[in-house]
MIVOLUM-749614 format. One record per residue (C-alpha): residue number from 1; residue in three letters; chain; x, y, z. Coordinates in pm, 1 decimal. Each point is the difference from the previous one (the first is absolute). Layout:
<atoms>
{atom NUM, "ALA", "A", {X, Y, Z}}
...
</atoms>
This chain:
<atoms>
{atom 1, "PHE", "A", {-5130.5, -5639.3, 5304.7}}
{atom 2, "LEU", "A", {204.7, -304.8, -61.4}}
{atom 3, "THR", "A", {302.4, 139.8, 75.7}}
{atom 4, "GLN", "A", {-119.7, 78.4, 340.5}}
{atom 5, "ALA", "A", {-116.3, -355.3, 47.3}}
{atom 6, "VAL", "A", {347.2, -90.9, -93.9}}
{atom 7, "SER", "A", {160.1, 232.4, 254.3}}
{atom 8, "SER", "A", {-222.1, -129.6, 282.0}}
{atom 9, "GLN", "A", {18.1, -365.9, -90.9}}
{atom 10, "ALA", "A", {-359.4, -11.6, -17.6}}
{atom 11, "GLN", "A", {-129.1, -381.4, 1.5}}
{atom 12, "LEU", "A", {-351.5, 68.1, -179.5}}
{atom 13, "VAL", "A", {-27.9, 258.8, -265.9}}
{atom 14, "ILE", "A", {-334.8, 76.6, -139.9}}
{atom 15, "THR", "A", {-147.2, 229.5, -285.0}}
{atom 16, "PRO", "A", {-362.7, 41.2, -128.4}}
{atom 17, "GLU", "A", {-138.1, -143.5, -327.2}}
{atom 18, "TYR", "A", {158.5, 146.4, -313.7}}
{atom 19, "SER", "A", {203.6, 225.0, 154.6}}
{atom 20, "THR", "A", {369.9, -115.8, -28.4}}
{atom 21, "PRO", "A", {176.5, 108.6, -352.3}}
{atom 22, "TRP", "A", {152.4, -296.3, -178.4}}
{atom 23, "SER", "A", {361.6, 197.1, -43.1}}
{atom 24, "LEU", "A", {7.0, -46.5, 396.8}}
{atom 25, "ILE", "A", {-4.2, -393.0, -52.0}}
{atom 26, "ASP", "A", {267.1, 71.0, -268.9}}
{atom 27, "GLU", "A", {205.3, 202.1, 276.9}}
{atom 28, "ILE", "A", {-36.5, -319.1, 259.3}}
{atom 29, "ALA", "A", {118.6, -276.7, -268.5}}
{atom 30, "ARG", "A", {284.3, 226.8, -80.5}}
{atom 31, "GLY", "A", {92.7, 34.5, 340.9}}
{atom 32, "THR", "A", {-73.9, 344.0, 122.6}}
{atom 33, "MET", "A", {-192.6, -74.5, 261.1}}
{atom 34, "ARG", "A", {-74.9, -363.5, 155.4}}
{atom 35, "PRO", "A", {-177.9, -110.5, 285.5}}
{atom 36, "PRO", "A", {175.1, -189.1, 286.0}}
{atom 37, "ASP", "A", {0.9, -369.1, 36.6}}
{atom 38, "GLY", "A", {-311.1, -109.0, 131.1}}
{atom 39, "ALA", "A", {-212.8, 296.7, -83.3}}
{atom 40, "ILE", "A", {-282.7, 2.2, -234.8}}
{atom 41, "TRP", "A", {-87.6, 286.2, -233.7}}
{atom 42, "VAL", "A", {-385.5, -8.6, -96.3}}
{atom 43, "LEU", "A", {-23.6, 252.7, -321.0}}
{atom 44, "GLY", "A", {-332.1, 95.7, -159.4}}
{atom 45, "CYS", "A", {177.2, 92.1, -338.6}}
{atom 46, "GLU", "A", {-154.3, 205.0, -293.5}}
{atom 47, "SER", "A", {-170.8, -212.7, -236.7}}
{atom 48, "ILE", "A", {192.9, -174.1, -297.1}}
{atom 49, "THR", "A", {-32.3, -184.7, -322.2}}
{atom 50, "PRO", "A", {85.0, -351.6, -50.7}}
{atom 51, "ASP", "A", {239.3, 102.3, -274.2}}
{atom 52, "GLU", "A", {194.1, 220.2, 257.7}}
{atom 53, "LEU", "A", {-9.2, -206.9, 278.9}}
{atom 54, "GLU", "A", {155.3, -309.8, -196.7}}
{atom 55, "ALA", "A", {282.5, 224.9, -115.7}}
{atom 56, "ARG", "A", {30.6, 153.9, 339.6}}
{atom 57, "GLY", "A", {48.9, -364.9, 135.5}}
{atom 58, "ALA", "A", {228.1, -91.0, -281.6}}
{atom 59, "GLN", "A", {242.6, 295.0, 95.9}}
{atom 60, "ILE", "A", {-15.4, -81.2, 397.7}}
{atom 61, "ASN", "A", {17.5, -376.5, -74.7}}
{atom 62, "GLY", "A", {323.5, 66.9, -222.3}}
{atom 63, "ASN", "A", {179.3, 127.2, 296.1}}
{atom 64, "PRO", "A", {187.7, -211.1, 261.0}}
{atom 65, "GLY", "A", {-180.8, -22.0, 330.0}}
{atom 66, "THR", "A", {-334.1, 167.5, -90.8}}
{atom 67, "LEU", "A", {-305.6, -194.2, -99.1}}
{atom 68, "LEU", "A", {-361.2, 131.3, -106.6}}
{atom 69, "LEU", "A", {-283.8, -261.0, 11.2}}
{atom 70, "HIS", "A", {-363.6, 28.2, -107.4}}
{atom 71, "GLU", "A", {-259.7, -261.1, -100.8}}
{atom 72, "PRO", "A", {-30.1, -109.7, -353.7}}
{atom 73, "PHE", "A", {-187.8, 242.6, -231.4}}
{atom 74, "ASP", "A", {-324.3, -143.2, -151.4}}
{atom 75, "ALA", "A", {-19.5, 10.3, -370.5}}
{atom 76, "MET", "A", {-349.5, 106.9, -29.4}}
{atom 77, "GLN", "A", {-24.4, 249.4, 261.9}}
{atom 78, "ARG", "A", {340.3, 142.4, -125.5}}
{atom 79, "ALA", "A", {-168.5, 65.2, -328.6}}
{atom 80, "GLN", "A", {-289.2, 167.4, 143.4}}
{atom 81, "ARG", "A", {143.5, 196.5, 299.2}}
{atom 82, "THR", "A", {243.4, 271.5, 7.3}}
{atom 83, "PHE", "A", {163.3, 46.7, 329.3}}
{atom 84, "VAL", "A", {29.2, -177.3, 336.9}}
{atom 85, "ASP", "A", {-21.0, 174.4, 361.2}}
{atom 86, "PRO", "A", {306.6, -175.4, 198.5}}
{atom 87, "VAL", "A", {118.2, -19.9, 352.7}}
{atom 88, "VAL", "A", {370.8, -72.1, -13.6}}
{atom 89, "PHE", "A", {150.0, -169.4, 293.9}}
{atom 90, "VAL", "A", {375.7, 83.2, 41.2}}
{atom 91, "PHE", "A", {204.9, -239.2, 238.7}}
{atom 92, "TRP", "A", {301.4, -228.3, 17.7}}
{atom 93, "ALA", "A", {-18.0, -361.5, -56.5}}
{atom 94, "VAL", "A", {232.2, -257.5, -48.0}}
{atom 95, "ASP", "A", {52.5, -211.4, -317.0}}
{atom 96, "GLN", "A", {89.5, -343.0, 13.4}}
{atom 97, "SER", "A", {378.5, 31.4, -21.5}}
{atom 98, "GLY", "A", {-40.4, 221.8, 315.9}}
{atom 99, "ALA", "A", {62.5, 336.0, -145.8}}
{atom 100, "ASP", "A", {-180.5, 308.4, 80.6}}
{atom 101, "VAL", "A", {-275.1, 119.3, -238.1}}
{atom 102, "LEU", "A", {-198.4, 319.7, -28.0}}
{atom 103, "THR", "A", {-341.8, -117.2, -59.8}}
{atom 104, "PHE", "A", {-273.9, 217.0, -173.2}}
{atom 105, "LEU", "A", {-330.7, -236.0, 27.3}}
{atom 106, "VAL", "A", {-265.8, 186.4, -214.2}}
{atom 107, "GLN", "A", {-371.0, -84.6, 119.6}}
{atom 108, "PHE", "A", {-253.1, 111.8, -244.0}}
{atom 109, "LYS", "A", {-369.6, 165.0, 109.7}}
{atom 110, "CYS", "A", {-254.8, -296.5, -57.1}}
{atom 111, "VAL", "A", {-324.9, 190.3, 60.0}}
{atom 112, "VAL", "A", {-96.4, 324.2, -233.2}}
{atom 113, "SER", "A", {-134.3, 314.0, 202.1}}
{atom 114, "ARG", "A", {-258.1, 217.6, -113.4}}
{atom 115, "ASP", "A", {132.1, 352.7, -116.3}}
{atom 116, "PRO", "A", {-242.3, 267.7, -178.4}}
{atom 117, "ASP", "A", {200.2, -65.6, -348.7}}
{atom 118, "HIS", "A", {-3.1, -378.5, 46.0}}
{atom 119, "VAL", "A", {395.3, -3.5, -86.2}}
{atom 120, "GLU", "A", {38.4, -329.8, 206.7}}
{atom 121, "LEU", "A", {-300.0, -171.0, -113.3}}
{atom 122, "ARG", "A", {70.7, 70.9, -377.3}}
{atom 123, "SER", "A", {378.4, -62.6, 18.6}}
{atom 124, "LEU", "A", {158.6, -141.0, 346.2}}
{atom 125, "TYR", "A", {188.2, -320.4, -39.7}}
{atom 126, "LEU", "A", {-130.8, -226.9, 270.1}}
{atom 127, "GLY", "A", {267.7, -237.4, 224.0}}
{atom 128, "ARG", "A", {-93.7, -330.4, 125.9}}
{atom 129, "ASN", "A", {265.0, -42.0, 298.7}}
{atom 130, "VAL", "A", {11.5, 180.1, 351.6}}
{atom 131, "TYR", "A", {297.6, -107.8, 160.5}}
{atom 132, "LYS", "A", {60.1, -68.4, 368.2}}
{atom 133, "PHE", "A", {332.6, 4.0, 177.0}}
{atom 134, "THR", "A", {47.0, -240.4, 281.5}}
{atom 135, "PRO", "A", {375.4, -73.9, 94.0}}
{atom 136, "GLN", "A", {-109.0, -311.2, 196.1}}
{atom 137, "ALA", "A", {-301.2, -161.9, 110.8}}
{atom 138, "GLY", "A", {-138.1, 166.1, 313.6}}
{atom 139, "ASP", "A", {183.8, 338.2, -78.2}}
{atom 140, "ILE", "A", {-172.1, 346.6, -96.4}}
{atom 141, "SER", "A", {-151.3, -13.9, -334.0}}
{atom 142, "LEU", "A", {-25.6, 306.8, -251.3}}
{atom 143, "ILE", "A", {-260.9, 60.2, -249.9}}
{atom 144, "ALA", "A", {-56.4, 311.1, -243.8}}
{atom 145, "LEU", "A", {-338.9, 77.7, -164.1}}
{atom 146, "ILE", "A", {9.7, 292.9, -265.4}}
{atom 147, "CYS", "A", {-321.8, 205.5, 62.1}}
{atom 148, "SER", "A", {-308.0, -204.6, -147.1}}
{atom 149, "ASP", "A", {203.0, -337.7, 34.3}}
{atom 150, "ALA", "A", {-192.4, 34.3, 325.1}}
{atom 151, "PHE", "A", {-322.3, -74.2, -144.1}}
{atom 152, "GLU", "A", {102.8, -363.4, -38.4}}
{atom 153, "PHE", "A", {168.1, -35.3, 314.9}}
{atom 154, "SER", "A", {-296.5, -205.9, 124.1}}
{atom 155, "ASN", "A", {-101.4, -109.4, 359.4}}
{atom 156, "GLU", "A", {147.6, -332.8, -103.2}}
{atom 157, "LEU", "A", {323.3, 136.2, -50.0}}
{atom 158, "VAL", "A", {-16.3, 222.7, 267.5}}
{atom 159, "ASP", "A", {-52.9, -304.8, 206.2}}
{atom 160, "LEU", "A", {250.2, -220.3, -160.0}}
{atom 161, "HIS", "A", {315.5, 276.5, 27.6}}
{atom 162, "HIS", "A", {-69.8, 243.6, 278.3}}
{atom 163, "ARG", "A", {233.1, -155.9, 286.3}}
{atom 164, "ASN", "A", {333.6, 137.2, 41.5}}
{atom 165, "LEU", "A", {-38.0, 254.4, -281.5}}
{atom 166, "LEU", "A", {117.5, 349.1, -114.1}}
{atom 167, "LEU", "A", {-269.8, 70.2, -287.7}}
{atom 168, "ILE", "A", {90.5, 316.9, -197.0}}
{atom 169, "HIS", "A", {-276.5, 186.6, -218.6}}
{atom 170, "VAL", "A", {121.3, 252.7, -237.0}}
{atom 171, "GLN", "A", {-265.3, 244.7, -168.4}}
{atom 172, "LEU", "A", {-52.2, 296.8, -221.8}}
{atom 173, "ASN", "A", {-372.0, 5.1, 124.9}}
{atom 174, "GLN", "A", {-215.7, 302.3, 81.3}}
{atom 175, "ARG", "A", {-232.0, -224.0, 208.4}}
{atom 176, "PRO", "A", {235.0, -221.8, 185.2}}
{atom 177, "GLY", "A", {-260.1, -59.6, 269.1}}
{atom 178, "HIS", "A", {-263.0, -158.1, -249.1}}
{atom 179, "ALA", "A", {-135.3, -317.3, 132.6}}
{atom 180, "ASP", "A", {128.1, -177.2, -312.4}}
{atom 181, "TYR", "A", {314.8, 111.2, 42.4}}
{atom 182, "SER", "A", {31.4, -51.1, 424.8}}
{atom 183, "GLY", "A", {-205.3, -311.3, -19.6}}
{atom 184, "TYR", "A", {310.3, -229.7, 101.6}}
{atom 185, "ARG", "A", {58.9, 240.4, 288.0}}
{atom 186, "SER", "A", {-356.5, -95.1, 122.8}}
{atom 187, "ARG", "A", {71.1, -376.9, -39.2}}
{atom 188, "LEU", "A", {315.1, 48.3, 174.9}}
{atom 189, "PHE", "A", {-168.6, 224.7, 281.1}}
{atom 190, "ALA", "A", {-243.0, -300.8, 62.7}}
{atom 191, "VAL", "A", {246.8, -328.9, -27.6}}
{atom 192, "ALA", "A", {338.9, 133.9, 64.0}}
{atom 193, "SER", "A", {2.9, 198.4, 316.9}}
{atom 194, "ASN", "A", {185.6, -265.4, 187.4}}
{atom 195, "SER", "A", {234.5, -70.6, -260.7}}
{atom 196, "THR", "A", {339.8, 211.5, -72.8}}
{atom 197, "VAL", "A", {-81.3, 204.9, -334.2}}
{atom 198, "GLU", "A", {55.9, 343.6, -90.0}}
{atom 199, "VAL", "A", {-147.2, 191.7, -279.1}}
{atom 200, "VAL", "A", {194.3, 303.1, -192.4}}
{atom 201, "CYS", "A", {-194.4, 196.9, -228.9}}
{atom 202, "VAL", "A", {177.5, 284.7, -233.6}}
{atom 203, "ASP", "A", {-214.9, 217.0, -176.5}}
{atom 204, "TRP", "A", {87.0, 322.4, -213.3}}
{atom 205, "SER", "A", {-25.4, 305.8, 230.4}}
{atom 206, "THR", "A", {-275.1, 273.9, -39.3}}
{atom 207, "ALA", "A", {56.7, 311.4, -191.5}}
{atom 208, "ASP", "A", {247.8, -178.4, -246.2}}
{atom 209, "ALA", "A", {-83.0, 103.8, -368.9}}
{atom 210, "THR", "A", {27.3, -288.5, -292.1}}
{atom 211, "GLU", "A", {243.8, 102.1, -282.9}}
{atom 212, "GLY", "A", {-148.4, 224.0, -280.2}}
{atom 213, "SER", "A", {-298.5, 103.9, 232.6}}
{atom 214, "ASN", "A", {-55.9, 264.3, 248.5}}
{atom 215, "GLU", "A", {-263.8, -195.7, 155.3}}
{atom 216, "ARG", "A", {110.8, -64.2, 353.7}}
{atom 217, "TRP", "A", {-10.9, -335.1, 169.0}}
{atom 218, "LYS", "A", {-321.2, -3.0, 221.3}}
{atom 219, "ALA", "A", {77.2, -322.4, 157.0}}
{atom 220, "ILE", "A", {36.3, -51.6, 402.8}}
{atom 221, "ALA", "A", {290.3, -218.9, -44.6}}
{atom 222, "GLY", "A", {-61.5, -250.9, 269.4}}
{atom 223, "SER", "A", {337.0, -91.4, 29.0}}
{atom 224, "ALA", "A", {34.3, -206.0, 339.7}}
{atom 225, "TRP", "A", {140.1, -277.3, 191.5}}
{atom 226, "TYR", "A", {-223.4, -226.5, 152.2}}
{atom 227, "VAL", "A", {97.3, -211.9, 285.4}}
{atom 228, "SER", "A", {-205.4, -324.8, 155.3}}
{atom 229, "PRO", "A", {-87.6, 45.4, 356.3}}
{atom 230, "THR", "A", {239.9, -281.5, 125.5}}
{atom 231, "CYS", "A", {200.2, 132.7, 278.3}}
{atom 232, "LEU", "A", {22.7, 351.3, -85.8}}
{atom 233, "THR", "A", {-106.1, 300.8, 206.2}}
{atom 234, "VAL", "A", {26.4, 364.1, -114.6}}
{atom 235, "THR", "A", {57.8, 256.2, 280.3}}
{atom 236, "ASP", "A", {-129.5, 366.6, -2.8}}
{atom 237, "ALA", "A", {351.8, 149.0, -36.3}}
{atom 238, "GLU", "A", {57.2, -222.5, -285.9}}
{atom 239, "VAL", "A", {-324.8, 105.3, -154.3}}
{atom 240, "ASN", "A", {98.5, 372.3, 59.0}}
{atom 241, "ARG", "A", {341.7, -31.5, -133.7}}
{atom 242, "LEU", "A", {-98.9, -150.0, -308.1}}
{atom 243, "HIS", "A", {-264.9, 214.6, -85.1}}
{atom 244, "ARG", "A", {276.4, 278.3, 52.0}}
{atom 245, "ASP", "A", {191.0, -190.9, -260.7}}
{atom 246, "GLY", "A", {-290.8, -50.3, -265.7}}
{atom 247, "VAL", "A", {-116.4, -336.1, 102.2}}
{atom 248, "TYR", "A", {-349.3, -32.7, 152.0}}
{atom 249, "TYR", "A", {-128.7, -285.7, 213.5}}
{atom 250, "ASN", "A", {-340.9, -160.5, -9.6}}
{atom 251, "ILE", "A", {-162.9, -313.7, 62.4}}
{atom 252, "VAL", "A", {-201.9, -198.0, -254.7}}
{atom 253, "GLY", "A", {-134.6, -309.6, -84.8}}
{atom 254, "GLY", "A", {-115.8, -8.8, 385.2}}
{atom 255, "ARG", "A", {364.7, -52.0, 135.6}}
{atom 256, "TRP", "A", {250.5, 30.3, -275.4}}
{atom 257, "HIS", "A", {256.7, 276.6, 50.4}}
{atom 258, "VAL", "A", {58.6, 227.1, -307.8}}
{atom 259, "PHE", "A", {246.7, 280.0, -27.2}}
{atom 260, "TYR", "A", {-103.8, 236.8, -337.6}}
{atom 261, "LEU", "A", {285.9, 225.5, -158.3}}
{atom 262, "ASN", "A", {-79.3, 365.3, -72.0}}
{atom 263, "TYR", "A", {-163.0, 39.7, -348.2}}
{atom 264, "SER", "A", {233.3, 267.8, -108.5}}
{atom 265, "PRO", "A", {292.5, -124.1, -249.5}}
{atom 266, "HIS", "A", {301.5, -91.8, 207.6}}
{atom 267, "ALA", "A", {258.7, -271.5, 80.7}}
{atom 268, "ILE", "A", {1.3, -143.0, 321.4}}
{atom 269, "LEU", "A", {274.5, -243.1, 206.7}}
{atom 270, "LEU", "A", {-182.8, -238.0, 266.1}}
{atom 271, "ARG", "A", {187.9, -186.1, 262.4}}
{atom 272, "LYS", "A", {-236.2, -306.4, 106.9}}
{atom 273, "ALA", "A", {18.6, -329.5, 161.7}}
{atom 274, "ARG", "A", {12.2, -291.8, -203.9}}
{atom 275, "VAL", "A", {-336.1, -161.3, -127.6}}
{atom 276, "PHE", "A", {133.0, -336.1, 117.1}}
{atom 277, "SER", "A", {251.8, -140.4, 215.1}}
{atom 278, "THR", "A", {139.9, -311.3, 107.9}}
{atom 279, "GLY", "A", {160.3, -95.9, 350.2}}
{atom 280, "PRO", "A", {-114.1, 128.5, 301.1}}
{atom 281, "GLN", "A", {-303.8, 196.2, -29.4}}
{atom 282, "ALA", "A", {67.5, 221.2, 311.6}}
{atom 283, "LEU", "A", {259.8, 153.7, -213.6}}
{atom 284, "ALA", "A", {-188.8, 39.5, -289.2}}
{atom 285, "ALA", "A", {-252.4, 295.8, 111.4}}
{atom 286, "ARG", "A", {-236.7, 144.9, -278.9}}
{atom 287, "LEU", "A", {60.1, 365.3, 24.4}}
{atom 288, "ALA", "A", {-172.5, 297.9, -167.8}}
{atom 289, "PRO", "A", {196.0, 125.5, -292.9}}
{atom 290, "GLU", "A", {214.8, 318.6, 57.9}}
{atom 291, "VAL", "A", {62.9, 262.1, -274.3}}
{atom 292, "VAL", "A", {369.6, 23.0, -39.3}}
{atom 293, "GLU", "A", {-25.0, 250.5, -292.0}}
{atom 294, "ARG", "A", {-264.6, 193.7, -204.8}}
{atom 295, "THR", "A", {128.6, 206.8, -274.8}}
{atom 296, "VAL", "A", {-155.6, 171.1, -254.2}}
{atom 297, "TRP", "A", {99.6, 109.2, -396.5}}
{atom 298, "ASN", "A", {101.5, 340.9, -54.6}}
{atom 299, "ARG", "A", {-34.8, 82.6, -362.5}}
{atom 300, "GLN", "A", {221.5, 314.0, 64.6}}
{atom 301, "GLN", "A", {286.2, -147.1, 156.3}}
{atom 302, "GLY", "A", {-49.2, -320.4, -160.3}}
{atom 303, "ALA", "A", {47.0, -188.4, 302.8}}
{atom 304, "TRP", "A", {-181.3, -192.7, 259.4}}
{atom 305, "LEU", "A", {-46.0, 206.2, 319.3}}
{atom 306, "PRO", "A", {-102.5, -89.4, 359.9}}
{atom 307, "GLY", "A", {-383.5, 73.4, -24.2}}
{atom 308, "ILE", "A", {-262.3, 68.8, 284.2}}
{atom 309, "ALA", "A", {-343.9, -165.9, -75.0}}
{atom 310, "ASP", "A", {-298.1, 201.8, -9.6}}
{atom 311, "ASP", "A", {-286.2, -169.9, 177.1}}
{atom 312, "GLY", "A", {-226.8, 283.2, -112.5}}
{atom 313, "PHE", "A", {-99.3, 115.5, 360.3}}
{atom 314, "GLY", "A", {273.7, 289.5, -30.1}}
{atom 315, "THR", "A", {-164.4, 146.4, -289.8}}
{atom 316, "PHE", "A", {-352.8, -22.7, 184.6}}
{atom 317, "MET", "A", {178.9, 174.4, 294.9}}
{atom 318, "GLU", "A", {116.3, 283.6, -216.6}}
{atom 319, "ALA", "A", {-310.0, 56.1, -170.7}}
{atom 320, "TYR", "A", {-245.8, -8.5, 342.2}}
{atom 321, "ALA", "A", {286.3, 153.1, 248.7}}
{atom 322, "PRO", "A", {-140.9, 308.1, -35.7}}
{atom 323, "LEU", "A", {-330.2, -81.5, 117.2}}
{atom 324, "ILE", "A", {106.4, -144.5, 321.2}}
{atom 325, "PRO", "A", {-0.5, 331.2, 225.0}}
{atom 326, "ALA", "A", {-335.9, 30.7, -120.7}}
{atom 327, "LEU", "A", {-106.8, -315.5, 124.9}}
{atom 328, "PRO", "A", {-131.3, 86.9, 350.4}}
{atom 329, "GLU", "A", {-232.2, 293.5, -178.0}}
{atom 330, "LEU", "A", {-118.8, -230.5, -242.7}}
{atom 331, "CYS", "A", {-80.1, -286.8, 221.5}}
{atom 332, "GLY", "A", {-187.3, 222.1, 254.2}}
{atom 333, "GLN", "A", {-45.9, -142.6, 328.6}}
{atom 334, "ASP", "A", {-107.1, -348.4, -106.5}}
{atom 335, "PRO", "A", {311.8, -215.4, -8.0}}
</atoms>
C-alpha cells in the first residue's frame, strides 16, 4: 500500500486506527519507502507499550536525518496502563540548520472507546495533545482524531478550528454513524457550511476478521469524504462514474456533499482538488473526487490487483433475474 503511495507521489495517505504495523514504521525510517516532500502520511498504527515506543524512538533518533517525537509520558498513568493507541504523522521537516529531517510525530488517543472486554477502559494510556498543522496563518490546517477522540471535539472546538480545515478521523468502530462519534459533523453541518472545510473518515472494512478470531467484522465501515457545500456541484455523469468505481455520492446535513467508499476491503487512490487554495479563485474550482485506481489484495498471488467494487446490485439481479420473464403474469393486468 505504501509502495503504491510512493509510486503515485500521493500527497495524503491515510490508514485506519490500529491497522499499520510498527515494522512498516521501521522500514520507512530505514529509507525503504518515504513520503515525497510536501506530503503527509497519517498512519493509524498498532498499539504499542510506552517502553517499546521509547526504545523505537531512541533507535530512530540515533540515526541522522530521522526524528520521532511524542508527548512526555505521565509516570502515574504509565504505571497503571499498558499500551497507547497512536496515529503517526510522517512528513519532511527542516531543522534549525536547514537540513531535511524525516519526522515521525506520534499522537496518542485521548478518550477510551467502549469494547466488549473493556480493554481500552482498563489498559489504554490516554494522551493529552491533539496536533494541528498550519503552515502559515490563513493556510489550510490539518487535525486528526482517533476514533472516540471525537467525543471531546466539542462544539466550542469545532467553532474555533473549522475554518480552512481538513479533518481526518481514523476509526476501528462497528458503529461509526453513532451520534456520539458523529456529533462533531453535525456541528460542522450547522456552523461551517459557508467555510472551506472537509472531513475524511477512514474505518475498517466490513467482513474483516480480527487476529485469532473467526468472527467477521460486521461494521458498515462508513469511510467517506465530506465536503462543505461552498462552490461545489456534482453532475449526474460524475455520480455515475464514481458509483462504478466504488464511491457513492449523497447529500447529508441538508447541503453537505459526501462520497462514501465501498465497504469491502480495498485500497483506493483518489485525485481531488485542493481543500483550500490561495490566488485567483476562478482557477481554484472545487471538483468531485476522481478514482484513479482501486485495488484489492489477492492472497493467492500475494499482490494488489485491480478490483471492481461490488455495490450489491449485481448479486440482487443474479438472484431475481429468473423471475423477470414471469413479471407480466405475476402482475396480471394491473400495472
